[in-house]
FIVEXKOL-362144 format. One record per residue (C-alpha): x, y, z; residue number from 0. Coordinates in steps of 0.5 Angstrom, whole numbers, padded with zeros to 4 digits. Layout:
REM residues N
@xx:X | yy:Y | zz:Z | nr:NUM;
...
END
This chain:
REM residues 59
@xx:0000 | yy:0000 | zz:0000 | nr:0;
@xx:0006 | yy:0005 | zz:0002 | nr:1;
@xx:0009 | yy:0003 | zz:-0005 | nr:2;
@xx:0002 | yy:0005 | zz:-0009 | nr:3;
@xx:0002 | yy:0012 | zz:-0005 | nr:4;
@xx:0009 | yy:0013 | zz:-0007 | nr:5;
@xx:0008 | yy:0011 | zz:-0014 | nr:6;
@xx:0002 | yy:0016 | zz:-0014 | nr:7;
@xx:0006 | yy:0022 | zz:-0011 | nr:8;
@xx:0011 | yy:0021 | zz:-0016 | nr:9;
@xx:0006 | yy:0021 | zz:-0022 | nr:10;
@xx:0003 | yy:0027 | zz:-0019 | nr:11;
@xx:0009 | yy:0031 | zz:-0018 | nr:12;
@xx:0012 | yy:0029 | zz:-0025 | nr:13;
@xx:0005 | yy:0032 | zz:-0028 | nr:14;
@xx:0005 | yy:0038 | zz:-0024 | nr:15;
@xx:0013 | yy:0039 | zz:-0026 | nr:16;
@xx:0011 | yy:0039 | zz:-0033 | nr:17;
@xx:0005 | yy:0043 | zz:-0032 | nr:18;
@xx:0009 | yy:0048 | zz:-0029 | nr:19;
@xx:0014 | yy:0048 | zz:-0034 | nr:20;
@xx:0009 | yy:0049 | zz:-0040 | nr:21;
@xx:0006 | yy:0055 | zz:-0036 | nr:22;
@xx:0013 | yy:0058 | zz:-0035 | nr:23;
@xx:0014 | yy:0057 | zz:-0043 | nr:24;
@xx:0008 | yy:0060 | zz:-0045 | nr:25;
@xx:0009 | yy:0066 | zz:-0040 | nr:26;
@xx:0016 | yy:0067 | zz:-0043 | nr:27;
@xx:0013 | yy:0067 | zz:-0050 | nr:28;
@xx:0007 | yy:0071 | zz:-0049 | nr:29;
@xx:0011 | yy:0076 | zz:-0045 | nr:30;
@xx:0017 | yy:0076 | zz:-0050 | nr:31;
@xx:0014 | yy:0079 | zz:-0056 | nr:32;
@xx:0016 | yy:0086 | zz:-0057 | nr:33;
@xx:0012 | yy:0091 | zz:-0061 | nr:34;
@xx:0006 | yy:0088 | zz:-0060 | nr:35;
@xx:0003 | yy:0095 | zz:-0057 | nr:36;
@xx:0006 | yy:0099 | zz:-0062 | nr:37;
@xx:0003 | yy:0096 | zz:-0068 | nr:38;
@xx:-0002 | yy:0100 | zz:-0071 | nr:39;
@xx:-0009 | yy:0097 | zz:-0071 | nr:40;
@xx:-0010 | yy:0091 | zz:-0076 | nr:41;
@xx:-0013 | yy:0092 | zz:-0083 | nr:42;
@xx:-0015 | yy:0085 | zz:-0085 | nr:43;
@xx:-0022 | yy:0087 | zz:-0085 | nr:44;
@xx:-0024 | yy:0084 | zz:-0078 | nr:45;
@xx:-0026 | yy:0090 | zz:-0075 | nr:46;
@xx:-0033 | yy:0092 | zz:-0074 | nr:47;
@xx:-0036 | yy:0097 | zz:-0079 | nr:48;
@xx:-0036 | yy:0104 | zz:-0078 | nr:49;
@xx:-0042 | yy:0108 | zz:-0078 | nr:50;
@xx:-0041 | yy:0115 | zz:-0081 | nr:51;
@xx:-0049 | yy:0117 | zz:-0081 | nr:52;
@xx:-0055 | yy:0113 | zz:-0079 | nr:53;
@xx:-0056 | yy:0110 | zz:-0086 | nr:54;
@xx:-0048 | yy:0110 | zz:-0088 | nr:55;
@xx:-0044 | yy:0104 | zz:-0086 | nr:56;
@xx:-0037 | yy:0104 | zz:-0088 | nr:57;
@xx:-0033 | yy:0097 | zz:-0089 | nr:58;
END
């Protein structure tokens, strides 16, 4: 029974270590992008249309 608990503990500890490493890598990748805030707004057409007047919609 003690061996079963020790094996379970080791598996949980290993999985948590892998999970923590993945979180750290994700943070490093997402925080390491330079210039994200300096880029102009996207012009790929995904923004909502601009309403200039009541009946005119600019796409």
